[in-house]
N, C-alpha and C positions, 0 to 999 in steps of 0.2 A: 430435102427429098432423103429418105431413110435409104441406109446401106442395105445393099442386097447380097445375100450370101448363097450364089450359085456355085456349087462345085462342079467341075465337070472332068473328064480324063481320070477317074478315079482308079486306082490301081491298089492290089493288095501283096504285101510281103509280110508273110507271118502275120502276127497279130497286128499289123501296122497298115494303116490304110493312108494313100497319098491322093490327095486331090488338087487340083489347079482351080486357082480363083483370082479374082482382081481385087487389088487391094483398095483403099480411099483415094489414092492418087491415079488409079487406073492401070498401074503396074500388074503383070501377071507375076504370082507367088504361087508356092507349092507350099503345102501345109500337111505335114506327117502327124498323124494322131493315132496312137495304141488304144485298141478296142478290148483291151483286156480288162475285166472287173477290178474297180478299185485302183487302177495305174494311174490314170489322170495325165500321161504325160502327152504332150502335143508342142510343135514348133513350126515356125513358119520359114521358109529358104527362099533366096532369089533362083535358084535352078533346080532343076529338076533331079540331076545327078547328086547333088549335095541332100536332098530329101530322100533319095534311095539309100544313100550310104548310110544315112542316121538310122533309116528302118532296117536295115541289114543289120546294124551294131547295137541296136536297141536291145537292152535285156530289162525286163520289168522285175522291180525289187520285191513285187508284192508275192506273196508263196500261197 
């Protein structure tokens, strides 16, 4: 069965969006993704507070 990428509880902090999803093992994970052009930064976290902290401290290197 193919994995489904269903994000819910999406929030935005600056250029970074945080979405909640379930990984392959069924555990809840939080993905933080920068939406700025040519940035390409993203990361998965096990807690929402860690994802929010990463979003608040993220600085795009693209100018």
